C-alpha positions as CSV (number, residue, x, y, z in Angstrom):
1,D,0.0,0.0,0.0
2,D,1.7,3.2,-1.2
3,S,0.8,5.9,1.4
4,K,1.8,8.8,-0.8
5,T,-0.4,7.9,-3.8
6,E,-3.0,5.8,-1.9
7,K,-2.8,3.3,-4.6
8,I,-2.4,-0.5,-4.3
9,R,0.9,-1.7,-5.8
10,P,0.6,-5.1,-7.4
11,V,2.9,-7.9,-6.2
12,F,3.7,-10.7,-8.6
13,L,4.7,-13.9,-7.0
14,I,6.8,-15.9,-9.5
15,G,9.7,-18.3,-9.1
16,F,11.0,-21.8,-9.4
17,G,12.0,-24.6,-7.2
18,G,14.2,-27.5,-6.4
19,W,15.5,-29.5,-3.5
20,E,18.3,-28.6,-1.0
21,E,20.1,-26.7,-3.7
22,L,17.5,-23.9,-3.4
23,I,18.6,-23.1,0.2
24,R,22.0,-22.2,-1.2
25,D,20.5,-20.3,-4.2
26,F,17.8,-18.2,-2.5
27,A,20.1,-15.1,-2.6
28,I,20.5,-15.6,-6.4
29,V,16.7,-16.1,-6.8
30,R,16.2,-12.9,-4.9
31,D,18.7,-10.9,-6.9
32,L,17.1,-12.1,-10.1
33,G,13.9,-10.6,-9.0
34,F,11.9,-13.7,-8.1
35,T,9.7,-13.7,-5.1
36,L,8.7,-17.4,-4.7
37,G,10.6,-20.7,-4.5
38,E,9.4,-24.2,-4.2
39,I,10.7,-26.7,-1.6
40,E,10.0,-30.4,-2.4
41,R,9.7,-33.0,0.4
42,S,8.3,-36.4,0.1
43,P,7.1,-39.2,2.5
44,A,9.4,-41.5,0.5
45,W,12.4,-39.5,1.7
46,D,11.3,-38.0,5.0
47,M,8.7,-40.1,6.8
48,Q,9.6,-42.9,9.3
49,P,7.4,-45.9,10.1
50,D,6.6,-44.4,13.5
51,G,5.0,-41.4,11.8
52,T,7.8,-38.9,12.5
53,L,10.0,-36.8,10.2
54,K,13.5,-37.9,9.3
55,N,16.2,-35.3,8.5
56,G,14.1,-34.0,5.7
57,G,12.2,-32.1,8.4
58,K,15.3,-30.1,9.2
59,I,15.9,-29.5,5.5
60,L,12.4,-28.1,5.2
61,L,12.8,-25.8,8.2
62,D,16.3,-24.6,7.0
63,A,14.8,-23.8,3.6
64,L,12.0,-21.8,5.1
65,E,14.5,-19.8,7.2
66,A,16.7,-19.2,4.2
67,A,13.8,-18.0,2.2
68,K,12.7,-15.6,5.0
69,I,16.3,-14.2,5.3
70,N,16.2,-13.4,1.6
71,G,12.6,-12.0,1.6
72,I,11.2,-14.9,-0.5
73,K,8.0,-16.9,0.1
74,A,8.1,-20.6,-0.3
75,D,5.7,-23.1,-1.8
76,V,6.0,-26.6,-0.2
77,A,5.5,-29.5,-2.5
78,V,4.1,-32.3,-0.3
79,C,4.4,-35.0,-3.0
80,P,2.1,-37.6,-1.6
81,Q,2.7,-39.8,-4.6
82,G,6.2,-40.7,-3.3
83,L,5.3,-43.5,-0.9
84,P,8.1,-44.9,1.3
85,D,9.5,-48.3,0.7
86,W,8.5,-49.5,4.2
87,L,4.9,-48.8,3.4
88,L,5.0,-50.4,-0.1
89,S,6.5,-53.6,1.4
90,S,3.9,-53.8,4.2
91,D,1.1,-55.0,1.9
92,A,1.5,-56.5,-1.6
93,E,-1.9,-54.9,-2.6
94,I,-0.5,-51.4,-2.1
95,G,2.0,-51.6,-5.0
96,K,-0.2,-53.6,-7.3
97,I,-1.3,-50.9,-9.7
98,E,-1.5,-50.4,-13.5
99,G,-0.4,-47.5,-15.5
100,A,2.7,-45.3,-15.5
101,G,3.4,-42.1,-13.5
102,F,4.8,-40.9,-10.2
103,V,2.2,-42.6,-8.0
104,R,3.8,-45.7,-6.7
105,G,0.9,-47.3,-4.8
106,N,-2.9,-47.7,-4.5
107,I,-4.3,-44.3,-3.4
108,D,-7.4,-46.0,-2.1
109,H,-5.8,-48.6,0.1
110,P,-6.8,-47.7,3.7
111,R,-3.1,-47.9,5.0
112,V,-2.0,-45.5,2.3
113,R,-4.7,-43.0,3.2
114,E,-3.7,-43.3,6.9
115,V,-0.1,-42.7,6.2
116,L,-0.7,-39.8,3.9
117,E,-2.9,-38.1,6.4
118,K,-0.1,-38.3,9.0
119,W,2.4,-37.0,6.4
120,L,0.2,-33.9,5.6
121,N,-0.3,-33.3,9.3
122,L,3.5,-33.5,9.8
123,L,4.2,-30.9,7.2
124,T,1.4,-28.5,8.2
125,D,2.6,-28.7,11.8
126,A,6.2,-28.1,10.8
127,T,5.4,-25.0,8.6
128,K,2.7,-23.5,10.8
129,G,3.5,-19.9,11.6
130,K,6.6,-19.7,9.4
131,W,6.9,-16.4,7.7
132,A,8.1,-17.9,4.4
133,S,5.4,-20.6,4.2
134,F,3.1,-19.4,1.4
135,S,1.3,-22.4,-0.1
136,F,1.3,-26.1,-0.7
137,L,1.7,-28.0,-4.0
138,I,-0.6,-31.0,-3.7
139,S,1.1,-33.2,-6.3
140,N,3.4,-32.9,-9.4
141,E,2.5,-34.2,-12.9
142,P,-0.3,-36.4,-11.5
143,A,-1.2,-39.5,-13.4
144,Y,-3.0,-42.6,-12.2
145,G,-4.5,-45.7,-13.9
146,Q,-5.8,-47.9,-11.1
147,S,-9.2,-46.3,-10.6
148,G,-11.9,-49.0,-10.6
149,R,-9.5,-51.9,-10.8
150,D,-9.4,-52.9,-7.1
151,V,-11.9,-53.7,-4.3
152,Y,-11.6,-50.2,-2.9
153,S,-12.5,-48.2,-6.0
154,R,-14.6,-50.6,-8.0
155,P,-17.9,-49.6,-6.2
156,E,-17.2,-46.1,-7.3
157,W,-16.8,-47.3,-10.9
158,I,-20.1,-49.1,-10.8
159,A,-21.8,-46.1,-9.3
160,F,-20.3,-43.8,-11.9
161,L,-21.7,-46.0,-14.7
162,K,-25.2,-46.1,-13.1
163,K,-25.3,-42.4,-12.9
164,R,-24.0,-41.9,-16.4
165,H,-26.2,-44.4,-18.3
166,K,-29.2,-44.8,-16.0
167,N,-29.9,-48.4,-17.1
168,I,-27.8,-51.3,-18.4
169,Q,-29.5,-51.5,-21.8
170,A,-28.5,-47.9,-22.6
171,L,-24.9,-48.8,-21.8
172,N,-25.1,-52.0,-24.0
173,N,-26.5,-50.0,-26.9
174,L,-23.5,-47.7,-26.7
175,Y,-20.9,-50.3,-26.1
176,Q,-22.5,-53.0,-28.4
177,T,-22.3,-55.4,-25.5
178,K,-24.7,-57.7,-23.6
179,Y,-24.0,-57.2,-19.9
180,V,-26.8,-58.2,-17.6
181,S,-25.9,-55.6,-14.9
182,F,-23.5,-52.8,-14.3
183,E,-21.6,-55.0,-11.8
184,E,-20.4,-57.0,-14.8
185,V,-18.9,-54.1,-16.7
186,P,-15.0,-54.4,-16.6
187,V,-12.6,-51.5,-16.5
188,P,-10.9,-51.2,-19.9
189,A,-7.2,-51.8,-20.3
190,I,-4.9,-48.7,-20.4
191,A,-4.6,-48.4,-24.2
192,M,-6.4,-46.8,-27.0
193,P,-9.0,-49.3,-28.3
194,S,-9.3,-50.2,-32.0
195,T,-13.1,-49.8,-32.5
196,V,-15.5,-46.9,-31.9
197,E,-17.6,-49.0,-29.5
198,L,-14.6,-50.0,-27.3
199,R,-13.5,-46.3,-27.4
200,R,-16.8,-45.3,-25.9
201,A,-16.2,-47.6,-22.9
202,Y,-12.6,-46.3,-22.7
203,Y,-13.8,-42.7,-22.7
204,D,-16.2,-43.4,-19.9
205,W,-13.3,-44.9,-17.8
206,C,-11.1,-41.9,-18.6
207,C,-13.8,-39.5,-17.3
208,F,-14.2,-41.7,-14.2
209,N,-10.5,-41.9,-13.6
210,Q,-10.1,-38.1,-13.8
211,E,-13.1,-37.6,-11.3
212,H,-11.8,-40.3,-8.9
213,F,-8.2,-38.9,-8.9
214,A,-9.5,-35.4,-8.5
215,R,-11.5,-36.4,-5.4
216,W,-8.4,-38.0,-3.9
217,H,-6.5,-34.7,-4.3
218,A,-9.4,-32.9,-2.7
């Protein structure tokens, strides 16, 4: 707020990020005119089985302090897609997923949900009240292909189809299939189908996958 002109001066938050290197480079970021930096931490690196932070917690606090010293705000990338090895090895069902991407495990598995809730609470507690803490990046380059393929998300797939098509005959007419009920409808493989009818089913799943993955982020 400019007291002389009584006008509001715009502030443009723009910057880039990295890992520990950014702590060293905050002065360069400042001198280049940037006002925001991103610090990335991941449960794969920083979370212990007992639910506490490893050394990555100190790195995060050091980064926020370095940002403050240089007058820069920080966005904290929480990276929930990076699941720790001790979690992945605790249940074979966690890592049994289809499709490529950064997500290493089943986002609907109850144990995964439990650990990620603890992880987010750890980060919010660690950054609470810190001057440089500006925002959180929920995930980076999100991609997922497991939606509807397991016991946890399949009921949502069936509910999606029922809402979208109202009755099984309407779905059969569109897909050129003969399913007796929505419960019989499979999730398509992750690949562009060769026929129009198969692509209609694949399109439905793509829409469902996007909605399901967005709800997880929410």
